[in-house]
N, C-alpha and C positions, 0 to 999 in steps of 0.2 A: 335276536336269538342266535343267528347264525354266528355273529361276532363272539357272542359268549361262548359258544361251542368252541370257537377256533382258539380263543383265551384258555379255555379250560384244557384243551388238547396240548397247547404249548406248555402249560404249567406242568401237566402230568408228564410230558416227554422229558422236561427239565428236572422234575423230580426223579425220574428214572435214572437220568443221566448222573445226577448227583448220588444216587445210591450205589452205582457201579464202583466196586472195590478196586483199588489201584494196587498193582503187584509189580515187583521187580523179579524177573526170572532169569537165572543163570542156566542157560541150556547146555546140556552135553558136556559138563565139566568134570575134570578127575578131582576128586576131594582127597585132600590130605587132612584127615579130621583131627589129628593130634591128640585124641583120646586113646589111640594105639598107633602102632607102627605100620600103617597100611596105606593103600591107595584104593579109593571107591571109584571105579571107573564108569565113565559115561552117566552121571547123575544129574538130575535137574534140581536146583535150589529155588524154592518159592519164597519170597521175602514179602512180608505186609508190614506196612509201617517200618518200624526199625528191627524187627525180629524174623528170624528163619522160622517159617510155620510148616514147611514140607521139603523132605528130601526124598526123591522118587526116581524110577527108572523112566516114567513117562509123565508128560505134563497134562493134568486133567484139563478139559476144555473150560471148566468153570473158571479157571485162572486166566484165560486168554480173553482179552476185550480190548477196547479201544483205548483204555487207560494204562494197560500193561506196557511195562518196559522190559523188553528182551534183550539180554546180552548174550551174544553168541560165544560160548567157552569151548568150542570144539578143539581138541588137542591141547587145552590149557589146564593149568593145575590152581586150585584154590586152597588157601590155609587161613588160619586166623590172622587178624592184624597184629602186628608185633607191638610188644611192649618195649620201650627204652626205660630200664630199672634203674637208671641214675642220670638224671637231666637237670639242666640249670636254665631258668628264665631270666635271672637277674631282675633288675627293677626299672628297667627301661621299656615301659609299657608300649612305646610306639614300635618295638620290635617283636612284640608277642606274635602278632599275625604272620609276620614274615617267618619266624621260628616254626611256627605251626604249619604253614605252607610247606616248608621243606620237610618236615616230619611225615606229613600226610602224603607228599608225593613219594616218599620211600616206604610207605605202607606202614608207618609207626602211628597207629591209632589209639594208643595208650601210653601215658607217661607217667612215672614215678619221680616226681620232682624233689629235689634236695635243696634245702635253704628256701623255704617260702618266705612270702611277704604279704602285706596288706593288698598290694597292687595285684599280685598273683591271684588271691583268693577271690578279689572281686571279678577278676578276668574269668576265673573258674566258675563263677555263678552265672556269668553271661553264657558260657558254653552249656552248662547244665540246664539253663532255662530255655534253650534253642535260640537265643538272640543272635550268636555268632556260631559259626562252624569251628569246630576244633576237637582235638584229642580228648579222651577221658583223662583227666588229671587227678592224681593222689599226690599229696605233699606232705612233706616234714615242715616243721617250723624252721626258723633260723638256727644256725649252729650253735651248740651249747658248748663253749670252749673256754669260759674264764676259770681262772685258777683260785678265785677268792669268793665264790658263791656261798652265801649262808644258806642254811636249811630254809628259812622263810623266803628267801629270794627264790629258791628252787620251786617251792610249792606255789608261789605267785605265777611263776612262769608256766607251770603245769595248768593252772587254772586258766591262764591267757591262752594257751595253746588249745585247750578244750573249747573255750568259748569262741576261738577264731575258726574252728573247724578243721583243725589239722588232724591228721591221724597218727603221726609219728612225731617223737622227739629225736632229733639228730644229734648224736653224742660226738664230740670232736676231740681233737688230740690232746689239748692242754687243760682239759677239765680236771678238776681236783678230785681227789679220792673220795673226800667227804661229799662233794656234790654230786658224784656219780652214785654214790650209795643212796642218796636221798631219791634220786631218779629211779634208781633200780628198784627201791622199796615201794615208791609212791605213784610211779606213772599209771599203773594198770587201774588205780582208784579213779583216775580221770580218763579211763578208756583210750590210753595212749601207749604206743608200743615204742621200744627202743631199738635203733638202727644207728649205724655210723661207723666211726673210726675206732680204733683201740686207743684209748687214753694211756699215755705213757706212764702215768702213776698208778695204772691198774695191771697192764700188762695181759698177755694172751691167756694164761692159765687162769687167772682171776676173772676174766671176762667170761671164760667157759662157764663158770659157776653163776653167772649173772643173768638177768632175764633179757639182755640184748640178744636180739634174734638174728640179726644180719650184720656181717662185717662188709663195709664197702671198701673195695680195692684190695686185690691180692697183695699188693706191695705193703700193706700195713702189718701183714705177718713178718715182714723182714725187719720193722723198725722197733719191736718191742722184745723182751726176753720170750722165749730162749735164744732168737737169732741175734738181735741187736745189730743188724748190719744196714748202716745208715747210708744215704746218698750225700753228695757234695763233699765226701771225704777223699782227700788226695793219696790213694792207697789202693794197692792192687791185690789185696787179700780177697778171697772169694767166700761166700756165705757157706753155711754147712748144709749141704744138699742132703745128707743122710738122715737129717731129722724130718724131712718132709713127710716120710710115711707116718710117723708119730703125730705130726700136726694134723694130718688128714684123717686119721682115726679118731683123734680128740675131737675134731669138728663134728665127725659123725656121731660119735658117742653122745655128744651134748646137743645134737639135733639143731646145730646152727646152720646159718644160710651164708652163701658168699656171693657178692657181685664183684668180678675179678676186675673189671674196666681195664683190660689189658691195652686197648687202643689208646687210652689217655696216657699210660706210661710209656707206650711205643711213640707217642708224639713227642714226649720230652726227650727220649733217647735219640730220636731222628734229628731234632734241633741241635742237640749236642754234638752230632756227628757231621754236621754240614753248617758252616756258618752262613752260607748263602741259601738257606732253605727258601722255598717259595715264598714270595710276597706279592703274587700276582693272583687276584680273585676277581670275580665279576662284581658289578656294583652292589647288589643285595648282601653278598658275602663279605665286601669290603666294610660294610656297616656293622657287621656281626664282628669282624676282626678288629675294628677300632675300638668297640665298646668293651670287648674281652681281652684287649691288650695282647693280640697275637704278634704284633711286629715290634721289632726294636723302634725307639729306644725303651718303650714301656716294658716289652718282654725282656726280662733279665735271665731267662733260662740258658741261652747260649753262653753268656758270660759266667754264669754260675758253674757251669760244667765244662770249662775251657781247657782242662788239662788232662793228660792221657789217663792219669789214674782215676779221675772222677767219671770219665767216660767209660773206663774199664768197669767200674762198679755198677754203672746204669746197665751196661751189656750183661753182666752176671746177675744182677738183680732181676732182670727181665728173664733170663734163662730160668732162675729159681722160681718165679711166678708161672712161668708155662709148666715146668715140672710138676708144681704144686696143683694147678688146675687139672693136669692129667691124672694125679693120683685122687684128688677130691672126686673126679667123676667116676673113678674106678671104685671108690668108696661109697658111691651114691649120696655124696653130699649135694644138697640142692643148689644149683647155680642159677643166678639171674643175670642176663645180659644187659649191661650198662655201659655208658660211654664217657660220663663226665662232660658231654657236650653242652654248650660249645666253650667250655672254660679254658681249653687249650688250642694251640695252633692247629689248625686244619681239621678240627673235629666239627665237621659240617653236620647239623641236625639231620638226622635220618641216614644220610650216607654212612656216617660212622658206626651206626647200629650194626649194618651189614659188614663193616669191616671188622667189628667185635666178633660178629658170628665167624668170620673167616679165620680170626686167630683162634677162637675155641675150637675149630676144626683142626687147626694146626697143632693143638695140644693133645690130639688123639681121640677127641670125641667123634663119634660117627654122626651123620648128617641128622638123624632123627633126634638124637640127644641135643645137639646144637640147637635145633629148632625148638625143643621144649624150653630152653632158657629164655626164649622170647614170647613164649605162647602160654603153655600150661603152668610152667613153674611160677612166673610172676602172678597170674590169676590166682593160683593157690596162695601164695604167700600174702598178697593184697586182699584176700577174701573176696575174689570177684569171680569165682568159678560159676556162679549161677548165671552170670551174663556173658563172660569173656574166655577166651583161652582155647577153645574148640569150636569146630564145625559141627553143631548139633541143633536139633529142633529146640525152639525156645531161647536160643542164645541171641544176642544183639548182633546184628549181621555187620560186623567189623571184619572185612574180608579182603585179602590180597589175591589178585588174579594174576598168575605167572605165565608166561609163555613156555617155559620149560621146568622140568621137574627138580626142586631143590634136594629131594631124597637122594638123587644121583649125584649132584655136585652142588655144594653149598653156595657156590658164586651164582647159581641160577636164581637166588633170592633178589638179585638186582635186576633180572629180566621181567619187569613189572609191565603188565598190559594195562591194568586199572586197579584202582583201590575203591572198595566200597565202605563207606563211613555211615553208621547208624541206618544201614538199609538204602542208602543212595549212592550213586556213583560220585566220587569226589572228582572235581575237574579243576583243580588249582585256582579255586574262587573262593577266598575267605569270607566273602559276604554272606 
């Protein structure tokens, strides 16, 4: 009888223990919520499972138990996890975990991938199911670039994109006008959206009348009419800066979005200026550098821009893009922070996103508007505002904890204390 009572007592205690709820508590943090330009001082954020359930001045005792994880955020600042809105995974699946560990270490918890693949979609399924730890991934399919696609071939590709789970069609440079028109008319029938480059056979103004919502790369504006300012030309003429205001107003009037990826163009420009650009990386970065052809002889960029005239055009083209971004922001055109990482030299995943934010700041954006390009704006564009983009109750707890205030200096985004992914502290462990 006594043994039975002992067993029942143990079972009861175990049952009570199992029923204790587990919480992650961010104590005394300064919240940059990103739903408005403010700082909420000395707040407590209670996370249960993967969601924020309470934001309060005091911590209710019911949240304090032996399973609770408390992170002291005294004098620290929290804001939503960042989006990199132009990223490339490639097809080397052995590198996916490495890419994600770099992204997450730098607070990039959401990725808009361009040029998807079967390998990437299978990897995304593993993340979504919780089998592995990684950022939230949204993806286009592969580049739509051919100049000879028939209508039936376009419709076949639309169906394949839908069946494979992609959200977007990526329009590329050399796509024919006829194929573009089919994508433009039919993509919405397959619940697909158009993003990408400006096809040369379409041009800027015709693209404005289309259903393509996002232009990737500010440099794309240079390469079509009405600018027609190409790189790789040995000439010292400058682009027409006076038309920038008209371009910005046109994008605004047609409610288009822009992902400038200034850091990618800067990478090309820096390589052209210095034949001895850095070729020394640590071991994991060397793996990325080799796969993405960062270094000679695979990297042909230094040789392509080896003359003074070509380097001049890169310099003036970069100036044009920065002036354009400044004007786009003044016109309230929605901007997305993207990097094109790791497709070009030294675009280290995660780190390059912070460099892009710094470049956007150098274009005249204030710190809050810069932060919007990596938080609120991409969540809105990707229809993810229910779960991401702000620090609010019921949002998924993807959170960056900073030692210093990024609203005072955008460089403070790199002063990372901890990263919270799906409600748990990320500890650089992809398992």
